[in-house]
TORKOL-4160 file (C-alpha; in steps of 0.2 Angstrom, whole numbers, padded with zeros to 4 digits, m for minus):
324
<pt num="1" X="m0131" Y="0024" Z="m0177"/>
<pt num="2" X="m0124" Y="0029" Z="m0160"/>
<pt num="3" X="m0106" Y="0027" Z="m0159"/>
<pt num="4" X="m0100" Y="0012" Z="m0148"/>
<pt num="5" X="m0090" Y="0020" Z="m0135"/>
<pt num="6" X="m0087" Y="0002" Z="m0125"/>
<pt num="7" X="m0081" Y="m0005" Z="m0141"/>
<pt num="8" X="m0069" Y="0008" Z="m0144"/>
<pt num="9" X="m0063" Y="0007" Z="m0126"/>
<pt num="10" X="m0060" Y="m0012" Z="m0128"/>
<pt num="11" X="m0049" Y="m0010" Z="m0142"/>
<pt num="12" X="m0039" Y="0001" Z="m0133"/>
<pt num="13" X="m0036" Y="m0010" Z="m0117"/>
<pt num="14" X="m0034" Y="m0026" Z="m0128"/>
<pt num="15" X="m0021" Y="m0016" Z="m0139"/>
<pt num="16" X="m0011" Y="m0010" Z="m0124"/>
<pt num="17" X="m0012" Y="m0025" Z="m0115"/>
<pt num="18" X="m0006" Y="m0034" Z="m0130"/>
<pt num="19" X="0008" Y="m0025" Z="m0130"/>
<pt num="20" X="0014" Y="m0027" Z="m0113"/>
<pt num="21" X="0011" Y="m0045" Z="m0114"/>
<pt num="22" X="0023" Y="m0044" Z="m0129"/>
<pt num="23" X="0034" Y="m0033" Z="m0121"/>
<pt num="24" X="0036" Y="m0046" Z="m0106"/>
<pt num="25" X="0040" Y="m0061" Z="m0116"/>
<pt num="26" X="0056" Y="m0052" Z="m0124"/>
<pt num="27" X="0063" Y="m0047" Z="m0107"/>
<pt num="28" X="0079" Y="m0052" Z="m0105"/>
<pt num="29" X="0098" Y="m0048" Z="m0099"/>
<pt num="30" X="0097" Y="m0030" Z="m0103"/>
<pt num="31" X="0082" Y="m0028" Z="m0088"/>
<pt num="32" X="0092" Y="m0039" Z="m0077"/>
<pt num="33" X="0110" Y="m0028" Z="m0079"/>
<pt num="34" X="0097" Y="m0013" Z="m0078"/>
<pt num="35" X="0089" Y="m0018" Z="m0061"/>
<pt num="36" X="0108" Y="m0022" Z="m0055"/>
<pt num="37" X="0114" Y="m0005" Z="m0059"/>
<pt num="38" X="0099" Y="0002" Z="m0051"/>
<pt num="39" X="0102" Y="m0008" Z="m0034"/>
<pt num="40" X="0120" Y="m0003" Z="m0036"/>
<pt num="41" X="0118" Y="0016" Z="m0036"/>
<pt num="42" X="0127" Y="0025" Z="m0021"/>
<pt num="43" X="0117" Y="0041" Z="m0026"/>
<pt num="44" X="0098" Y="0043" Z="m0032"/>
<pt num="45" X="0089" Y="0037" Z="m0049"/>
<pt num="46" X="0088" Y="0053" Z="m0058"/>
<pt num="47" X="0074" Y="0051" Z="m0070"/>
<pt num="48" X="0070" Y="0063" Z="m0086"/>
<pt num="49" X="0059" Y="0064" Z="m0102"/>
<pt num="50" X="0047" Y="0077" Z="m0109"/>
<pt num="51" X="0028" Y="0077" Z="m0113"/>
<pt num="52" X="0021" Y="0061" Z="m0110"/>
<pt num="53" X="0037" Y="0051" Z="m0107"/>
<pt num="54" X="0042" Y="0066" Z="m0094"/>
<pt num="55" X="0023" Y="0061" Z="m0086"/>
<pt num="56" X="0029" Y="0043" Z="m0085"/>
<pt num="57" X="0049" Y="0047" Z="m0077"/>
<pt num="58" X="0038" Y="0058" Z="m0065"/>
<pt num="59" X="0029" Y="0042" Z="m0060"/>
<pt num="60" X="0042" Y="0031" Z="m0061"/>
<pt num="61" X="0054" Y="0042" Z="m0049"/>
<pt num="62" X="0039" Y="0043" Z="m0036"/>
<pt num="63" X="0036" Y="0023" Z="m0036"/>
<pt num="64" X="0056" Y="0021" Z="m0036"/>
<pt num="65" X="0057" Y="0034" Z="m0021"/>
<pt num="66" X="0043" Y="0026" Z="m0010"/>
<pt num="67" X="0049" Y="0010" Z="m0015"/>
<pt num="68" X="0066" Y="0010" Z="m0007"/>
<pt num="69" X="0076" Y="0019" Z="m0020"/>
<pt num="70" X="0080" Y="0037" Z="m0018"/>
<pt num="71" X="0074" Y="0045" Z="m0034"/>
<pt num="72" X="0069" Y="0062" Z="m0041"/>
<pt num="73" X="0065" Y="0069" Z="m0057"/>
<pt num="74" X="0074" Y="0082" Z="m0068"/>
<pt num="75" X="0065" Y="0092" Z="m0081"/>
<pt num="76" X="0076" Y="0090" Z="m0097"/>
<pt num="77" X="0073" Y="0108" Z="m0102"/>
<pt num="78" X="0078" Y="0114" Z="m0084"/>
<pt num="79" X="0092" Y="0104" Z="m0085"/>
<pt num="80" X="0100" Y="0115" Z="m0097"/>
<pt num="81" X="0096" Y="0130" Z="m0088"/>
<pt num="82" X="0108" Y="0124" Z="m0070"/>
<pt num="83" X="0098" Y="0108" Z="m0064"/>
<pt num="84" X="0108" Y="0098" Z="m0071"/>
<pt num="85" X="0119" Y="0103" Z="m0055"/>
<pt num="86" X="0107" Y="0090" Z="m0045"/>
<pt num="87" X="0117" Y="0076" Z="m0054"/>
<pt num="88" X="0132" Y="0067" Z="m0047"/>
<pt num="89" X="0143" Y="0053" Z="m0053"/>
<pt num="90" X="0135" Y="0043" Z="m0040"/>
<pt num="91" X="0120" Y="0044" Z="m0048"/>
<pt num="92" X="0110" Y="0035" Z="m0061"/>
<pt num="93" X="0100" Y="0043" Z="m0074"/>
<pt num="94" X="0083" Y="0035" Z="m0081"/>
<pt num="95" X="0080" Y="0043" Z="m0098"/>
<pt num="96" X="0064" Y="0042" Z="m0107"/>
<pt num="97" X="0059" Y="0045" Z="m0124"/>
<pt num="98" X="0049" Y="0034" Z="m0136"/>
<pt num="99" X="0059" Y="0041" Z="m0152"/>
<pt num="100" X="0075" Y="0044" Z="m0143"/>
<pt num="101" X="0076" Y="0061" Z="m0153"/>
<pt num="102" X="0067" Y="0072" Z="m0140"/>
<pt num="103" X="0076" Y="0089" Z="m0142"/>
<pt num="104" X="0077" Y="0093" Z="m0124"/>
<pt num="105" X="0081" Y="0076" Z="m0118"/>
<pt num="106" X="0094" Y="0074" Z="m0132"/>
<pt num="107" X="0103" Y="0094" Z="m0126"/>
<pt num="108" X="0108" Y="0086" Z="m0107"/>
<pt num="109" X="0115" Y="0068" Z="m0114"/>
<pt num="110" X="0134" Y="0077" Z="m0117"/>
<pt num="111" X="0134" Y="0085" Z="m0100"/>
<pt num="112" X="0127" Y="0069" Z="m0091"/>
<pt num="113" X="0140" Y="0060" Z="m0100"/>
<pt num="114" X="0154" Y="0072" Z="m0094"/>
<pt num="115" X="0146" Y="0071" Z="m0075"/>
<pt num="116" X="0149" Y="0052" Z="m0077"/>
<pt num="117" X="0133" Y="0047" Z="m0072"/>
<pt num="118" X="0127" Y="0030" Z="m0081"/>
<pt num="119" X="0110" Y="0031" Z="m0092"/>
<pt num="120" X="0100" Y="0020" Z="m0095"/>
<pt num="121" X="0087" Y="0022" Z="m0109"/>
<pt num="122" X="0069" Y="0018" Z="m0109"/>
<pt num="123" X="0066" Y="0020" Z="m0128"/>
<pt num="124" X="0057" Y="0013" Z="m0144"/>
<pt num="125" X="0072" Y="0016" Z="m0154"/>
<pt num="126" X="0089" Y="0009" Z="m0147"/>
<pt num="127" X="0097" Y="0017" Z="m0161"/>
<pt num="128" X="0095" Y="0034" Z="m0158"/>
<pt num="129" X="0104" Y="0047" Z="m0151"/>
<pt num="130" X="0096" Y="0043" Z="m0133"/>
<pt num="131" X="0101" Y="0023" Z="m0135"/>
<pt num="132" X="0119" Y="0029" Z="m0142"/>
<pt num="133" X="0124" Y="0039" Z="m0126"/>
<pt num="134" X="0116" Y="0025" Z="m0114"/>
<pt num="135" X="0125" Y="0011" Z="m0106"/>
<pt num="136" X="0109" Y="0001" Z="m0108"/>
<pt num="137" X="0094" Y="0003" Z="m0119"/>
<pt num="138" X="0078" Y="m0005" Z="m0112"/>
<pt num="139" X="0067" Y="m0007" Z="m0128"/>
<pt num="140" X="0047" Y="m0002" Z="m0127"/>
<pt num="141" X="0043" Y="m0001" Z="m0145"/>
<pt num="142" X="0027" Y="m0006" Z="m0150"/>
<pt num="143" X="0019" Y="m0011" Z="m0166"/>
<pt num="144" X="0007" Y="0005" Z="m0167"/>
<pt num="145" X="m0001" Y="0017" Z="m0155"/>
<pt num="146" X="m0019" Y="0015" Z="m0147"/>
<pt num="147" X="m0024" Y="0032" Z="m0156"/>
<pt num="148" X="m0037" Y="0029" Z="m0169"/>
<pt num="149" X="m0024" Y="0042" Z="m0180"/>
<pt num="150" X="m0008" Y="0034" Z="m0173"/>
<pt num="151" X="m0003" Y="0049" Z="m0167"/>
<pt num="152" X="m0006" Y="0053" Z="m0150"/>
<pt num="153" X="0005" Y="0042" Z="m0138"/>
<pt num="154" X="m0005" Y="0029" Z="m0130"/>
<pt num="155" X="0004" Y="0010" Z="m0132"/>
<pt num="156" X="0021" Y="0017" Z="m0131"/>
<pt num="157" X="0017" Y="0027" Z="m0114"/>
<pt num="158" X="0009" Y="0012" Z="m0105"/>
<pt num="159" X="0024" Y="0002" Z="m0113"/>
<pt num="160" X="0036" Y="0016" Z="m0103"/>
<pt num="161" X="0025" Y="0014" Z="m0088"/>
<pt num="162" X="0025" Y="m0005" Z="m0086"/>
<pt num="163" X="0045" Y="m0005" Z="m0090"/>
<pt num="164" X="0048" Y="0006" Z="m0076"/>
<pt num="165" X="0035" Y="m0001" Z="m0066"/>
<pt num="166" X="0044" Y="m0018" Z="m0068"/>
<pt num="167" X="0059" Y="m0010" Z="m0063"/>
<pt num="168" X="0055" Y="m0002" Z="m0048"/>
<pt num="169" X="0046" Y="m0019" Z="m0040"/>
<pt num="170" X="0060" Y="m0030" Z="m0046"/>
<pt num="171" X="0073" Y="m0018" Z="m0036"/>
<pt num="172" X="0061" Y="m0017" Z="m0021"/>
<pt num="173" X="0060" Y="m0036" Z="m0020"/>
<pt num="174" X="0077" Y="m0038" Z="m0023"/>
<pt num="175" X="0081" Y="m0026" Z="m0010"/>
<pt num="176" X="0070" Y="m0034" Z="0005"/>
<pt num="177" X="0059" Y="m0020" Z="0005"/>
<pt num="178" X="0045" Y="m0025" Z="0019"/>
<pt num="179" X="0029" Y="m0018" Z="0024"/>
<pt num="180" X="0035" Y="m0009" Z="0038"/>
<pt num="181" X="0048" Y="0000" Z="0026"/>
<pt num="182" X="0033" Y="0004" Z="0015"/>
<pt num="183" X="0024" Y="0012" Z="0030"/>
<pt num="184" X="0040" Y="0022" Z="0036"/>
<pt num="185" X="0038" Y="0031" Z="0018"/>
<pt num="186" X="0018" Y="0033" Z="0019"/>
<pt num="187" X="0013" Y="0039" Z="0035"/>
<pt num="188" X="m0002" Y="0049" Z="0028"/>
<pt num="189" X="m0018" Y="0046" Z="0023"/>
<pt num="190" X="m0029" Y="0029" Z="0025"/>
<pt num="191" X="m0013" Y="0018" Z="0019"/>
<pt num="192" X="0000" Y="0025" Z="0032"/>
<pt num="193" X="m0015" Y="0022" Z="0044"/>
<pt num="194" X="m0018" Y="0005" Z="0037"/>
<pt num="195" X="0001" Y="0001" Z="0038"/>
<pt num="196" X="0005" Y="0008" Z="0056"/>
<pt num="197" X="m0011" Y="0011" Z="0067"/>
<pt num="198" X="m0011" Y="m0004" Z="0079"/>
<pt num="199" X="m0024" Y="m0012" Z="0091"/>
<pt num="200" X="m0016" Y="m0003" Z="0106"/>
<pt num="201" X="m0019" Y="0014" Z="0096"/>
<pt num="202" X="m0037" Y="0010" Z="0096"/>
<pt num="203" X="m0044" Y="0000" Z="0108"/>
<pt num="204" X="m0053" Y="0005" Z="0124"/>
<pt num="205" X="m0044" Y="0004" Z="0140"/>
<pt num="206" X="m0045" Y="0006" Z="0158"/>
<pt num="207" X="m0061" Y="0015" Z="0166"/>
<pt num="208" X="m0067" Y="0011" Z="0148"/>
<pt num="209" X="m0068" Y="m0007" Z="0148"/>
<pt num="210" X="m0080" Y="m0016" Z="0159"/>
<pt num="211" X="m0070" Y="m0031" Z="0168"/>
<pt num="212" X="m0077" Y="m0041" Z="0183"/>
<pt num="213" X="m0077" Y="m0058" Z="0191"/>
<pt num="214" X="m0086" Y="m0071" Z="0183"/>
<pt num="215" X="m0097" Y="m0075" Z="0199"/>
<pt num="216" X="m0105" Y="m0058" Z="0199"/>
<pt num="217" X="m0125" Y="m0057" Z="0197"/>
<pt num="218" X="m0130" Y="m0052" Z="0180"/>
<pt num="219" X="m0136" Y="m0034" Z="0188"/>
<pt num="220" X="m0119" Y="m0031" Z="0192"/>
<pt num="221" X="m0111" Y="m0036" Z="0177"/>
<pt num="222" X="m0124" Y="m0025" Z="0170"/>
<pt num="223" X="m0119" Y="m0009" Z="0180"/>
<pt num="224" X="m0100" Y="m0012" Z="0176"/>
<pt num="225" X="m0106" Y="m0011" Z="0156"/>
<pt num="226" X="m0116" Y="0004" Z="0160"/>
<pt num="227" X="m0101" Y="0014" Z="0171"/>
<pt num="228" X="m0089" Y="0010" Z="0158"/>
<pt num="229" X="m0101" Y="0015" Z="0143"/>
<pt num="230" X="m0096" Y="0000" Z="0135"/>
<pt num="231" X="m0105" Y="m0014" Z="0125"/>
<pt num="232" X="m0100" Y="m0029" Z="0134"/>
<pt num="233" X="m0093" Y="m0034" Z="0149"/>
<pt num="234" X="m0076" Y="m0046" Z="0152"/>
<pt num="235" X="m0078" Y="m0059" Z="0165"/>
<pt num="236" X="m0062" Y="m0066" Z="0173"/>
<pt num="237" X="m0055" Y="m0080" Z="0184"/>
<pt num="238" X="m0047" Y="m0078" Z="0202"/>
<pt num="239" X="m0030" Y="m0076" Z="0191"/>
<pt num="240" X="m0037" Y="m0060" Z="0179"/>
<pt num="241" X="m0039" Y="m0073" Z="0163"/>
<pt num="242" X="m0053" Y="m0070" Z="0153"/>
<pt num="243" X="m0067" Y="m0083" Z="0155"/>
<pt num="244" X="m0080" Y="m0076" Z="0145"/>
<pt num="245" X="m0091" Y="m0061" Z="0138"/>
<pt num="246" X="m0106" Y="m0053" Z="0141"/>
<pt num="247" X="m0115" Y="m0039" Z="0129"/>
<pt num="248" X="m0128" Y="m0028" Z="0133"/>
<pt num="249" X="m0137" Y="m0038" Z="0119"/>
<pt num="250" X="m0136" Y="m0052" Z="0130"/>
<pt num="251" X="m0141" Y="m0046" Z="0147"/>
<pt num="252" X="m0158" Y="m0039" Z="0138"/>
<pt num="253" X="m0162" Y="m0055" Z="0128"/>
<pt num="254" X="m0160" Y="m0065" Z="0144"/>
<pt num="255" X="m0171" Y="m0052" Z="0155"/>
<pt num="256" X="m0184" Y="m0051" Z="0142"/>
<pt num="257" X="m0187" Y="m0070" Z="0143"/>
<pt num="258" X="m0184" Y="m0070" Z="0162"/>
<pt num="259" X="m0187" Y="m0056" Z="0174"/>
<pt num="260" X="m0178" Y="m0063" Z="0187"/>
<pt num="261" X="m0162" Y="m0067" Z="0178"/>
<pt num="262" X="m0153" Y="m0051" Z="0184"/>
<pt num="263" X="m0151" Y="m0061" Z="0200"/>
<pt num="264" X="m0143" Y="m0075" Z="0193"/>
<pt num="265" X="m0123" Y="m0078" Z="0193"/>
<pt num="266" X="m0117" Y="m0069" Z="0177"/>
<pt num="267" X="m0106" Y="m0085" Z="0172"/>
<pt num="268" X="m0123" Y="m0095" Z="0168"/>
<pt num="269" X="m0124" Y="m0084" Z="0151"/>
<pt num="270" X="m0110" Y="m0077" Z="0146"/>
<pt num="271" X="m0101" Y="m0083" Z="0130"/>
<pt num="272" X="m0088" Y="m0094" Z="0135"/>
<pt num="273" X="m0080" Y="m0095" Z="0117"/>
<pt num="274" X="m0079" Y="m0075" Z="0113"/>
<pt num="275" X="m0068" Y="m0069" Z="0098"/>
<pt num="276" X="m0052" Y="m0062" Z="0103"/>
<pt num="277" X="m0039" Y="m0052" Z="0097"/>
<pt num="278" X="m0021" Y="m0057" Z="0104"/>
<pt num="279" X="m0008" Y="m0043" Z="0107"/>
<pt num="280" X="m0005" Y="m0029" Z="0097"/>
<pt num="281" X="m0006" Y="m0032" Z="0079"/>
<pt num="282" X="m0012" Y="m0019" Z="0065"/>
<pt num="283" X="m0029" Y="m0012" Z="0068"/>
<pt num="284" X="m0033" Y="m0016" Z="0048"/>
<pt num="285" X="m0029" Y="m0033" Z="0053"/>
<pt num="286" X="m0039" Y="m0034" Z="0068"/>
<pt num="287" X="m0053" Y="m0025" Z="0057"/>
<pt num="288" X="m0053" Y="m0040" Z="0045"/>
<pt num="289" X="m0053" Y="m0053" Z="0059"/>
<pt num="290" X="m0071" Y="m0045" Z="0065"/>
<pt num="291" X="m0078" Y="m0044" Z="0048"/>
<pt num="292" X="m0073" Y="m0062" Z="0043"/>
<pt num="293" X="m0082" Y="m0070" Z="0059"/>
<pt num="294" X="m0098" Y="m0080" Z="0055"/>
<pt num="295" X="m0104" Y="m0068" Z="0071"/>
<pt num="296" X="m0100" Y="m0052" Z="0065"/>
<pt num="297" X="m0097" Y="m0046" Z="0082"/>
<pt num="298" X="m0097" Y="m0028" Z="0088"/>
<pt num="299" X="m0083" Y="m0029" Z="0099"/>
<pt num="300" X="m0070" Y="m0040" Z="0105"/>
<pt num="301" X="m0059" Y="m0044" Z="0119"/>
<pt num="302" X="m0040" Y="m0039" Z="0119"/>
<pt num="303" X="m0031" Y="m0052" Z="0128"/>
<pt num="304" X="m0011" Y="m0052" Z="0132"/>
<pt num="305" X="0000" Y="m0067" Z="0131"/>
<pt num="306" X="m0007" Y="m0074" Z="0147"/>
<pt num="307" X="m0025" Y="m0071" Z="0142"/>
<pt num="308" X="m0029" Y="m0057" Z="0151"/>
<pt num="309" X="m0040" Y="m0044" Z="0146"/>
<pt num="310" X="m0032" Y="m0028" Z="0141"/>
<pt num="311" X="m0043" Y="m0019" Z="0131"/>
<pt num="312" X="m0059" Y="m0017" Z="0121"/>
<pt num="313" X="m0060" Y="m0016" Z="0102"/>
<pt num="314" X="m0074" Y="m0011" Z="0094"/>
<pt num="315" X="m0080" Y="m0010" Z="0076"/>
<pt num="316" X="m0085" Y="0007" Z="0076"/>
<pt num="317" X="m0070" Y="0013" Z="0082"/>
<pt num="318" X="m0059" Y="0004" Z="0069"/>
<pt num="319" X="m0072" Y="0011" Z="0056"/>
<pt num="320" X="m0069" Y="0028" Z="0063"/>
<pt num="321" X="m0052" Y="0029" Z="0064"/>
<pt num="322" X="m0050" Y="0030" Z="0045"/>
<pt num="323" X="m0041" Y="0014" Z="0041"/>
<pt num="324" X="m0054" Y="0010" Z="0027"/>
């Protein structure tokens, strides 16, 4: 009989989920005190741990740093060989050890205490060496590991990760960390572009935009579209305000139905209520507007506060800029 991988995977996930639920229900004043200690820190949050706990500690430092709380990871084995010099009395140490008795972590505790940096323990054993050295201990004890042998840190590692994420997010929210702040620390990649790139950075303007009076002939509007290598022309009134949109597709369909249509005024076939993008919003938000429109247009005029067209936003340009 073939081994049921799905059942095994589901068992692990459900067991780990149950452990996190139980931990969440038990969360109390100690967690709040830990969060306040991180918020009040004048230096950096120094995370430390070894093995799987060390991997979680690295991730915790990265999460804190990227959400407005300066943090770094200290390898405990390197700490006793000089790296403890990175810790100051203004820092707070977030020390992770499920047993609370990891040799490498235990060896740096006396020096951390002499330095004067308060220690928050993330451990499954509050009565351990680590728990005794800490000003606060966050309990991440679990009934059993998801490992069928009960040996590999699985449920315990997930519990540590969840506790550290909860701390980081609570502090982030209390700090009033915004999308703009997040963008400052994530300038690269698709995420950075989604948070920083704006319509003005992507839209076509100037000679790349076909703008013409609403009373011109259809043939002249078509020439304007061709000259700009655009997919549409913006028709404006005497005050320069957008009155309608005429796409090259609209022109082709009209000509197929009436060969004399090129001599008709453009405003007679323009779209009088096109989808528009108002202001210099995020490019990602503009893409959502285009994609969520029932008509799914391939382009849209960008208009200023007075209703004047200032740019042409094309969905292919938005996709090409790498925000998705």
